[in-house]
N, C-alpha and C positions, 0 to 999 in steps of 0.2 A: 505493500499500499503506499502509496506515494506522502510525503510529509504535508503538503497541502491537505491531502485528502483526511489525514489523521486530524488536522488540526479542524477540518470543518466537522468530521465527526464528534471528536471529543466535545466541542462546542455546542454540538447540539443534545450531546447527550448530559454534558453540563447544565445547560438551560432547561432541557426536561425535568432532571433532578430536582433543578429550582424551583421549577413550576410544581411537580408533586409536592414538592415540602411545604408549597403555600396551600396547595389544596388540601392538605393534612393538619392546617391550623384552624380549620371548621369543620364541625359535625355537628349535622341535622340531629336534633335530641326530640322533637316534638314537631310533626308536620300537621301545619295546618289549613293544607289545601283542602276545596271540598265546599260544601254548602254554607252559608252564614248566612245571618238575619239581616234582612236590609230593608231600609224605608226612606222614600224620599222626603225632602223635609228638613229641618234644623231646630231641635231642641235641645240644650245642655242637660236635661235631664237625662238624655239618651246615653251619658256617660257612664251613669251611675250603676253599680253592680245587681243590686235589688228590683233595677228599671224590669217590669214585666214586657217582655218584649215576645211572648208565644204567638200572637196573632200578627206579628210581620211576616211580609215575604222572606222566602228563600232562594240565592242566588248564588252562582259558581263562584268561587274565588280560586285563582285568578281569572279576569275575565270584564271586558267594558260591559256595563252595564246595557249598553243601547244592544246588543247581543241577545240581553235575557231578557225581552219584552218592555225596556225602557227606552225605545227608539226616540230619539230627538231629545230627549230629558237633558236640560243644563240647568246648573242649579246645585243647590246642598244636598245632599244624602248620606246616610249613616250607616254602618255595618256593626253588627256583634256577634261575638263568637264566645261560647262555653265550654270550656276545656278543662282537663284532668290533668294536674302536675303532678307525677309521681316524686315522692319523700327523696330516691336517691340524687336528684337535680341538686339537691340543695348546698351551696356552697360554691356551685360552677358559676362561672363568668357567662354569664346568660345573655344572647342578644335577639329580636327580635326582626327578621326580615321579612320585607312586607314589599319587596320587588319595586315596579314602579307604580307608581299612583298619578291619575289622569284630573285634577292638576295641583291641588291642595291637598293638603292634611295636617289633622290631630291627631294623636294616640292616646288611649286611655287604657290602661292596666287597673283594673278593679277601684275605677273612680278617680284614679291618680294619672296626670298626663307623666307621657314617659317619653314623647319626640312629635317633633312639628316639621314640615317641609312646607317652603312657599308661604303667602299669606293672602288671609283670606278679602275680600271687598270690607270696607271701598278701597284699600289700597291694596287691590286686586296682583298678585304676583305669582306667574306659574312656578311651579318645579317639575314638570310631568317627566323631565331630562334625568332626575334627579334620583339614585338609586336608594332606598329605604331602608335602613340597618340603626336601630335604637339598642341603645343599650337598656337591661331588664333588669333593676336592683333588686337583691334578695329578700331585701323585708317586703316588695310590693307583693310577692307572689304567696299564695296561699299552699304551701305546699300539703301533699295528701289531699288534696280538696278540689273545688269548683273555681274557676277563674274567668273571669269574663272582659275580655278586649275590644273596645267600643272604637273605633276609625269615625272621625267625621270630616266629609271630603267634598270640596266644592269643587265643579267643571263649570269652563267658562264656554267652552264651544268642544264639536265635534266627539271623541271617544273619551268616556268617563269612567272613573272608577278605579278599584286595583284591578289593573290591568294585566301585567306579567310578573314572573318571577316564580323562585323556589319560596314559597309560603311556610314560615315556621319558626321557632325557636331554634338557635343556634349555642353550641358550644365551642367557647375560642381558648384552644389549647394552648399551653406555653404562654400564657400571658401571667404579667403583676398583678395580683390580688391585693386590692387596697382595703387596709383596716378601717378607713373611714371614707365611704364613696362621696364622692363630689359632682358624678354627673346628675343632670339634671337642668332644671331654671335657676340661671345667674341674671344679676341686672347688669343691663347693658346701655352703653350712650356711644355714639357716634361725635367725635371731635376730640380736644386735646387740653387739660388744663390739670396742673401739679395737682391743686386740692383734691382731686378727685380719688390721689392715694390715701386719703387720710383715713382714718378707724370712725373719726366721730362725724363725717361727711355724713350729709342728707341726702342720701340717693333712692327715697320714695317715691318720686316722678320718675323715675328712669323705665324705662323699657326693660320686659324679661326676654330672654333668650334661652334655647337650650343649647347644652353644651352637653358632649361634644358634637360639633355641624357648622358649617361652613356658614358664617352670615348672610352669604347669597341666597342661599336656599332659604332664609327667613325673613325674606323683606327688604332685603339690603342690597338688591340688585345691584352690578356693576358699582359698589361703594369700593375705593382704593383710598388710603387714606390712614388714620388715627382713631381708634375707638378702647374703649376701655371695660372692663367686665370687674362685678365686686359680688361677692359671696360671703355672706356673715355664717359665721360656724362656732358650733362648741366643742371641746376637745373632750371627750369621754374619758371615764375616771379611768379605764385602764391603760389610757395611754401617756397620763400624766407622767414625768420627769423620764419619761422616755426619747430617746433621739430620733427625731422624724425628719423624712423628705417629704415633699409636696410635688405630688406627679400632676403636671399638664398635658401631658400626652405630645401631639403635636400641631403645632401653631404656624398660621401663615401669615406675616413673613417671620417677623421680629418683635421680640415683649421685651418688658420688664416687669418683675413681680414683685409685690408689696405685702407683708403682712401685718397688719395695725401701723401701716405709714412708714415700714423699715423694709428699703429694698433687700430681696434675700437672691436674686440672681438675675440674669438677662441674657438673650442670646441671641446678636448681631448686634450692632452699633447704631443706637439711635442719634444722629445729629440734631444740632438746635434748629438749623434751616433745612425744609423738609425736601427742599428739592435737592440737597444732598444727600441722602440716605440711600444708600444701594443695598440691594438684596440680591444674594446669591442659591446658595443651596440650604438655605437655615431652616426651611419648612419641612425639611427631611426628619432635622434631630428630635430626638425625643427630648423631653424637657423634665428633668428631674432636680428640681432645687432643695439642698440642703438647708433646714430650718436651724438659726442659732438657738441654743439652748437658751432657755425661758423667755423667750418672745413668745409664744403662745400661753395666754395666761386663763385662770379660770374665767369662767364666764363666756360673753361674746367676744369673738374675735373676727376682723374683716381681711379676704383676701382681694386685694385689687391688683389686675392683672392691665398695664396698659399694650397695645398690639399696634404695629404698623402693617398694613400690607400696602403691597407695591405694584401689582396686579392681578389679574382674576381673582381667582377665589382668596377671602382672606377672612381670619377669628381663629379659635380655640376648635380643631375639627377632626381629633383624633385622639382617641383615650388608652390607655386607662386615668380617669383622673381622679384625684385624692389623695390623702395621707397613705404611709405607711412609714412600718419602722425601719430604722436603717440596716439595720439587722438583716431583715428581710429583702430589702433591695438590693443591697449588697451580694446575699447570697445569691436572688436571681442574677447579676449579671456576670458571675462568676462560672455560674452554670453556663452561662453562653458561651459556646465554643466557636470560634473566630472562621467564618467560611471561608474557605478557599477560593481564589479568584481563577478563571480560566490559566491564566498566564503560570500561578501556582500550580495546577496540575499539571501544565504542560512541561513545565521547569523542574518539576519534583521539589517544589519549594515548601 
């Protein structure tokens, strides 16, 4: 075999192996394809787990509702799914895959919001091309019991509803497990003011946004520039006096992170003049910031994240998001064997 053919063959094998490895990162543990309860219209009471939906229509998921008798309907509709969650899933890092939804959605598990994409009227913004993947906190799941998923959808035109995808609960293997999960709704505001980092700043009038998810998929389409996230947390008793790390997953593009007004870390360089800020591959870097001892106090603490997005997608877009002990964090990264590159394999390095 010629040297060039060997290179091509090895590159194919290496690429295929990496693809298979990635595929093994996700395992479907609960199939939610099939018949769901369905009603056109809009009523927030329909998100509640004890709402009586026995008289609702049943339609197939995934499939556009136009293909199931609701031809020509544009507007609001709700889906509901009752399902049993076995006890052996407890403690796993679980995500809900809802595939592609045309156009906008809000998702509730047992009455609590766990994700959203796009924005509803009057500030309508479609997210029909966004793949829906929402983190499901263990504390919201009723293990060994019945649960209810409720999905609010708005369709502006043409096909509508949960239209495509392998719908279900998925378990993510080989992932950091936070001791305090901070996925969910955070306070959010575009712009840039230094006072927004402060523990005593009043953010009552700020909008809310789901973390992790790009802000473009949540009503801030084509926004580039500065924005801030804020989250109030209380440290559990079992983590007091522990050395901790704040995990913020991946952020597009640059960030500075504050706890109770004090900076604990940053990625990229924020320049005074916005037109002099440059971004490179920072969006690919996992954010794990070591928290100085005694910075977290008994009672309420404020996490503030200043973000700069240079172009295309922006914001805290990938988890895990939360607090983890330094011991667990360090142990995880030590366990990760460095992948060899194609050239390492080629030259036996």
